[in-house]
N, C-alpha and C positions, 0 to 999 in steps of 0.2 A: 224186302232188302233187294236194291238194285245190285246189277252185276261186278259193275266197278268194285263197289266196297268189300264183297267178297273176295275179289281179287286183289285188291290193295293188299289183304291180310297173307296172301301168297306171294305177292312180290317181291320180299327176301330171303326166298327160298330159290329165285331164280338166277342161274349163273350170269356172271356179269363181269365183262374185264377188267373193270374200278373195282370191284372188290375182290375177285379169286382170280389174279391174272394166269396164274397156274390149270386151270382149266379152260375146255370150250366155254363161250360164251354164248349168251341167247343174241342176236343181232338184232332182229324184228319181233314185234309182238301183234299177231294178227286175231282181228277182235272184231265183233258187231256196234254196233250202234250204241249197244245197253252198256259197251265199255268208254264210251264219250265223256269224258272229265277231263277239265284244268290239270286237276292234282292230282291223277292216275297219270296225265300225257307227263305232266313234269316228274313225276317219281320214275317215269320210264325212262324219258332221257337224262336223268342224275344217274342212273345205273348204265348209259350207254345202250341203251336198247331204244331203237327206231318202233315207234307205233304207226301201226297200220291199219287206222280205225276211221271209217267213213264219220261225218261229223252228222249228232243226231237233226231233227227238224227243227228243235227249240234254239239251235246256233244263230243268230244273225247272220256271221259271216262263215260260210263254210270250212273248214281248214282241209289242207291238200292230204291228198293219200294216194299211195303206189295201187293203183285199180289193176296192174298185170296181177302184183303180189298176191291183194285181197282174193283176185279169183280162185287160188289154190286153196283158199279158206273149207272149202267143199269138201276137199279131202278130211279134214279133224270133223266136220260133220259127220260124213262117210262113218268112221271111226267110231264116234258115239253112237250111233247108230245102230252098229252092230254090238259093241257093248250092250245095248239096250234091248238086246232083241233075247239075252241071258235075263230071264224072268226074275230072278234072283236080284239083281243089280237094278233091272228098272222098277221094281215093285219098295225095293231098298228093305227085304226084311232083317237084316241084320241090323241089329242095334247100335252097338259097338262099332266106332267109326274102324277101330283097327279091323276089325273081322271082314267090315265092307272094303277096306282098302286090299284087304288079301283076296277077297271076292274079284275084285276088278283085274285084280294082278294074274291069279287065277284062267279068267275070261281071256284076258289078253295075252296072255301065254299059247293057250290053246287056239284064239284065232289067229296067233302069228304061225302058229306051226301050222296051222290048214291050209293058209296061204302059201308056206313055202314048200309042200309036196304037193 
């Protein structure tokens, strides 16, 4: 399955100013070329979120994106790399999605605590 199909399933849970004005909203979404689809971009714009996604090679006319903002994506990749240092998360030992999410939350809490001290 392509990346943007999975991301489209998670899109309704993103906070946006148009849906929930009282909560802080997502202003931009950083994604790699795997998230480049017209449907996904339109869904983001409808929710008031600016897509920062480079165009895939298959696009005849490349779409513009903020290259300075896109350079910050390495921080996201570093975070996933640190989470995957935990063998339980990298190998996905937990069968239940709830237990797997709990393991991710525990690992993220420990990593945050280690970086703060």
